[in-house]
C-alpha positions as CSV (number, residue, x, y, z in Angstrom):
1,M,-26.9,51.2,-17.4
2,C,-26.3,50.0,-14.0
3,G,-29.4,50.6,-11.5
4,E,-29.3,52.8,-8.4
5,G,-26.6,51.7,-6.1
6,Q,-24.6,49.2,-8.5
7,V,-21.2,49.4,-10.1
8,S,-20.5,48.4,-13.4
9,I,-17.8,45.7,-14.4
10,R,-16.0,48.0,-16.3
11,R,-15.6,50.3,-13.3
12,A,-15.2,47.8,-10.5
13,C,-12.6,45.9,-12.5
14,P,-10.1,48.4,-12.3
15,V,-10.6,49.3,-9.1
16,L,-10.2,46.0,-7.7
17,E,-6.7,45.8,-9.9
18,F,-8.5,42.4,-11.6
19,D,-8.5,42.3,-15.8
20,T,-11.9,42.5,-17.4
21,S,-11.1,39.5,-19.7
22,S,-10.3,37.0,-16.5
23,Y,-14.0,38.1,-15.3
24,H,-15.1,37.3,-18.9
25,Y,-13.2,34.0,-19.5
26,K,-15.5,30.9,-20.0
27,S,-13.6,27.6,-19.6
28,C,-12.6,25.6,-22.8
29,R,-11.9,22.4,-21.0
30,P,-13.9,19.3,-22.8
31,D,-16.3,17.6,-20.0
32,Q,-14.2,15.4,-18.2
33,A,-17.0,13.1,-17.0
34,P,-16.8,10.3,-20.0
35,L,-13.1,10.0,-19.3
36,A,-13.5,9.7,-15.4
37,A,-16.3,7.0,-16.2
38,R,-14.0,5.0,-18.4
39,I,-11.0,5.0,-15.6
40,K,-13.8,4.3,-12.9
41,A,-14.4,1.2,-15.1
42,I,-11.2,0.0,-15.6
43,C,-10.4,-0.1,-12.3
44,E,-13.4,-1.9,-11.1
45,T,-12.7,-4.5,-13.4
46,R,-9.0,-4.5,-12.7
47,V,-8.9,-3.6,-9.3
48,R,-4.6,-3.5,-8.9
49,Y,-4.3,-1.0,-12.1
50,G,-2.2,2.1,-11.1
51,Y,-3.1,5.3,-13.2
52,R,0.3,4.4,-15.6
53,R,-1.5,1.2,-16.5
54,V,-4.4,2.9,-16.9
55,D,-2.9,5.5,-19.2
56,V,-1.7,2.2,-21.2
57,L,-5.2,0.5,-21.6
58,L,-6.5,4.1,-22.7
59,R,-4.1,4.9,-25.4
60,H,-4.7,1.1,-26.6
61,E,-8.5,1.9,-26.8
62,G,-7.4,5.3,-28.8
63,W,-8.2,7.8,-26.2
64,H,-5.3,10.4,-26.6
65,V,-5.3,12.2,-23.2
66,N,-1.9,13.6,-21.3
67,Q,-0.5,11.1,-18.8
68,K,-1.3,14.0,-15.9
69,R,-5.0,14.7,-16.3
70,I,-5.0,10.6,-16.2
71,R,-3.4,10.5,-13.1
72,R,-5.5,13.8,-11.4
73,I,-8.7,12.0,-12.0
74,Y,-7.6,8.8,-10.9
75,N,-6.9,10.8,-7.5
76,E,-9.6,12.9,-7.7
77,L,-11.7,9.4,-7.8
78,G,-9.6,7.8,-4.8
79,L,-8.5,5.1,-6.8
80,Q,-4.7,5.3,-5.4
81,L,-3.6,1.9,-4.9
82,R,-2.5,0.8,-0.7
83,N,0.8,-0.9,-1.3
84,K,2.8,-2.4,2.0
85,T,5.7,-0.9,2.8
86,P,8.6,-3.4,2.3
87,K,10.2,-4.7,5.3
88,R,13.4,-5.3,3.4
89,R,15.5,-2.3,1.9
90,V,18.5,-4.9,1.3
91,K,19.7,-4.7,-2.7
92,A,18.8,-8.2,-4.2
93,K,21.6,-9.9,-6.1
94,L,21.1,-12.4,-8.6
95,R,22.4,-15.2,-9.1
96,E,25.6,-14.8,-11.6
97,D,25.7,-18.0,-13.3
98,R,22.3,-17.1,-15.4
99,A,22.2,-16.3,-18.7
100,P,19.0,-13.9,-19.2
101,A,16.5,-15.8,-21.8
102,M,16.9,-14.5,-25.2
103,R,13.5,-16.6,-26.4
104,P,10.4,-17.9,-25.4
105,N,10.8,-21.5,-24.0
106,D,14.1,-20.9,-22.6
107,V,13.4,-20.2,-19.4
108,W,10.4,-21.3,-17.3
109,A,9.7,-20.6,-13.3
110,M,7.7,-22.5,-11.4
111,D,6.2,-22.4,-8.3
112,F,3.1,-23.1,-5.7
113,V,0.4,-20.8,-4.2
114,H,-2.0,-21.7,-1.4
115,D,-5.7,-20.5,-1.1
116,Q,-8.7,-22.0,0.2
117,L,-12.7,-23.0,-1.4
118,A,-15.2,-21.0,0.6
119,T,-15.8,-24.0,2.4
120,G,-12.2,-23.6,4.1
121,R,-10.7,-26.7,2.1
122,K,-7.0,-25.7,1.1
123,I,-5.9,-25.8,-2.8
124,R,-2.6,-25.8,-4.1
125,V,-2.1,-24.1,-7.2
126,L,0.9,-24.8,-9.6
127,T,1.9,-21.7,-11.6
128,V,4.5,-21.4,-14.8
129,V,5.7,-18.9,-16.5
130,D,8.0,-17.8,-19.7
131,T,10.8,-15.5,-18.0
132,F,11.3,-13.7,-21.8
133,S,7.9,-13.5,-23.1
134,R,5.8,-13.4,-19.6
135,F,3.5,-16.0,-21.3
136,S,1.5,-18.3,-18.4
137,P,1.4,-22.0,-19.8
138,A,-1.0,-23.0,-16.9
139,V,-2.3,-22.3,-13.0
140,D,-3.2,-25.6,-12.3
141,P,-5.7,-25.9,-9.0
142,R,-5.6,-29.4,-7.0
143,F,-6.5,-30.2,-3.6
144,S,-3.1,-31.9,-3.1
145,Y,0.4,-32.0,-5.4
146,R,2.7,-35.0,-6.3
147,A,5.9,-35.1,-8.7
148,A,3.8,-37.0,-10.7
149,D,1.0,-34.3,-10.4
150,V,3.6,-31.7,-11.9
151,V,5.1,-33.9,-14.2
152,A,1.4,-34.4,-15.8
153,T,0.9,-30.6,-15.9
154,L,4.0,-29.9,-17.2
155,E,3.3,-32.6,-20.2
156,R,0.0,-31.2,-21.2
157,V,0.9,-27.5,-21.6
158,C,4.1,-28.9,-23.0
159,A,2.7,-30.6,-26.1
160,K,1.2,-27.4,-26.9
161,L,3.8,-25.1,-26.6
162,G,6.7,-27.2,-26.6
163,Y,9.9,-28.1,-24.0
164,P,11.6,-25.2,-22.2
165,K,15.5,-25.9,-22.0
166,T,15.3,-24.3,-18.1
167,T,13.2,-25.1,-15.5
168,R,13.7,-22.7,-12.6
169,V,12.1,-24.3,-9.5
170,D,12.1,-23.9,-5.3
171,Q,13.6,-26.9,-3.0
172,G,10.2,-28.2,-2.7
173,S,9.6,-31.7,-2.3
174,E,7.5,-32.1,-5.4
175,F,10.3,-30.5,-7.4
176,V,13.4,-32.3,-5.9
177,S,11.9,-35.4,-6.7
178,R,12.8,-39.0,-8.9
179,D,9.7,-38.2,-11.1
180,L,10.7,-34.7,-11.9
181,E,14.1,-35.3,-12.5
182,L,13.7,-38.5,-14.3
183,W,11.1,-36.4,-16.6
184,A,13.5,-33.5,-17.3
185,Y,16.7,-35.8,-18.0
186,A,14.0,-37.7,-20.6
187,K,13.2,-34.3,-22.5
188,G,16.6,-32.6,-21.6
189,V,14.9,-30.1,-19.4
190,T,17.6,-28.5,-17.1
191,L,16.2,-28.0,-13.7
192,D,17.8,-24.9,-12.1
193,F,17.2,-25.1,-8.2
194,S,16.8,-21.8,-6.2
195,R,19.0,-21.5,-3.1
196,P,17.4,-22.2,0.5
197,G,16.1,-18.7,1.6
198,K,16.3,-16.8,-1.5
199,P,13.3,-16.3,-3.2
200,T,15.0,-13.8,-5.2
201,D,16.6,-16.4,-7.0
202,N,13.4,-16.9,-9.2
203,A,11.9,-13.8,-9.0
204,F,10.2,-13.5,-12.2
205,I,7.6,-16.7,-10.5
206,E,7.3,-14.5,-7.6
207,A,6.5,-11.4,-9.5
208,F,3.9,-13.2,-11.3
209,N,2.5,-15.3,-8.1
210,G,1.9,-11.8,-6.7
211,R,-0.3,-10.2,-9.3
212,F,-1.9,-13.8,-9.6
213,R,-2.9,-13.3,-5.9
214,S,-3.8,-9.8,-6.0
215,E,-6.1,-10.2,-9.4
216,C,-7.6,-13.5,-9.2
217,L,-7.7,-15.2,-6.0
218,N,-7.9,-11.9,-3.6
219,T,-10.8,-10.6,-5.7
220,H,-13.2,-14.3,-6.1
221,W,-14.6,-16.8,-3.8
222,F,-14.0,-20.0,-5.2
223,L,-17.3,-22.7,-4.0
224,T,-15.7,-25.8,-5.8
225,L,-12.4,-27.0,-7.0
226,A,-14.1,-27.0,-10.7
227,D,-15.2,-23.6,-9.9
228,A,-12.0,-22.6,-8.9
229,A,-10.4,-23.6,-11.6
230,E,-12.9,-22.0,-14.5
231,K,-12.5,-18.6,-12.5
232,M,-8.5,-19.4,-12.9
233,E,-8.5,-20.1,-16.4
234,A,-10.7,-16.8,-17.5
235,W,-8.0,-14.7,-15.2
236,L,-5.2,-16.8,-17.7
237,R,-6.7,-15.9,-20.7
238,Y,-7.0,-12.4,-19.6
239,Y,-3.3,-12.3,-18.2
240,N,-2.3,-14.0,-21.7
241,E,-4.2,-12.2,-24.4
242,D,-5.0,-8.9,-23.0
243,L,-2.7,-7.6,-20.4
244,L,-0.2,-4.8,-21.6
245,H,2.3,-5.8,-19.8
246,G,4.9,-3.0,-19.4
247,A,8.3,-5.3,-19.2
248,I,7.8,-6.2,-23.0
249,G,6.8,-3.0,-24.4
250,N,3.4,-2.8,-23.5
251,K,2.2,-5.8,-25.2
252,P,0.0,-9.1,-24.3
253,P,2.4,-11.7,-23.4
254,I,1.2,-14.1,-26.4
255,L,2.6,-12.0,-28.7
256,L,6.1,-12.8,-28.2
257,Q,5.1,-16.5,-26.8
258,N,3.5,-16.7,-30.5
259,P,4.3,-14.5,-33.1
260,G,1.4,-15.0,-35.1
261,G,-1.4,-15.0,-32.2
262,T,-3.6,-12.5,-31.9
263,P,-5.0,-10.8,-28.6
264,S,-8.4,-10.3,-28.0
265,P,-10.0,-6.6,-28.3
266,P,-9.4,-4.7,-24.9
267,P,-12.7,-5.1,-22.5
């Protein structure tokens, strides 16, 4: 019974045109705290992951969650990436005389990335990526680079992976050199030079360098050259063995570069 001045729910709901079943409804939604905690943990270690890449990693770990829910939680946690709007909006036109890579070691791409130590001393990093498998054979930091150093790095990685058929490079002095030309001729490697002022001719290495800078260079302090080499090597192992790359079917690059390879378990 209702007390004096009180109205029962059964009588009040019709007056308010409100269904009693809605009043008594109890949400059956499962607790989302564990999912939110996992999404936050992923984004704390993988600072450049958008919600789509988080979704792929969660599915790989065994979470069966709708991508819309992941996006909603991702936004509620304030994890959205803030990317700069590109200034150029002209569609890039690729060179028409290039055939796409059909297997690992068909085409490699190389370039340099610049950074500095905590002391302010400049370093240069030679980056190499296989355009078919997206596997990166090397990210090699040094204080300075000559053509002979490029050849030495290539010889070191080619001893493990074999020699590429073609290597795409820009017009830098280390690449337009007699040392690299003689090495390429001796090993049967074709040097494919980008046109001056056309970074889209070497788009694969540009994309790799962007990820390398945002996920490694911008997230670490390097005290010494040895410290930089150690941290870059740790990131390279993650990139090659753990990263689920959307361009190759959400697989780690090592599985395409080396079909017999086994990636590390997700963090």
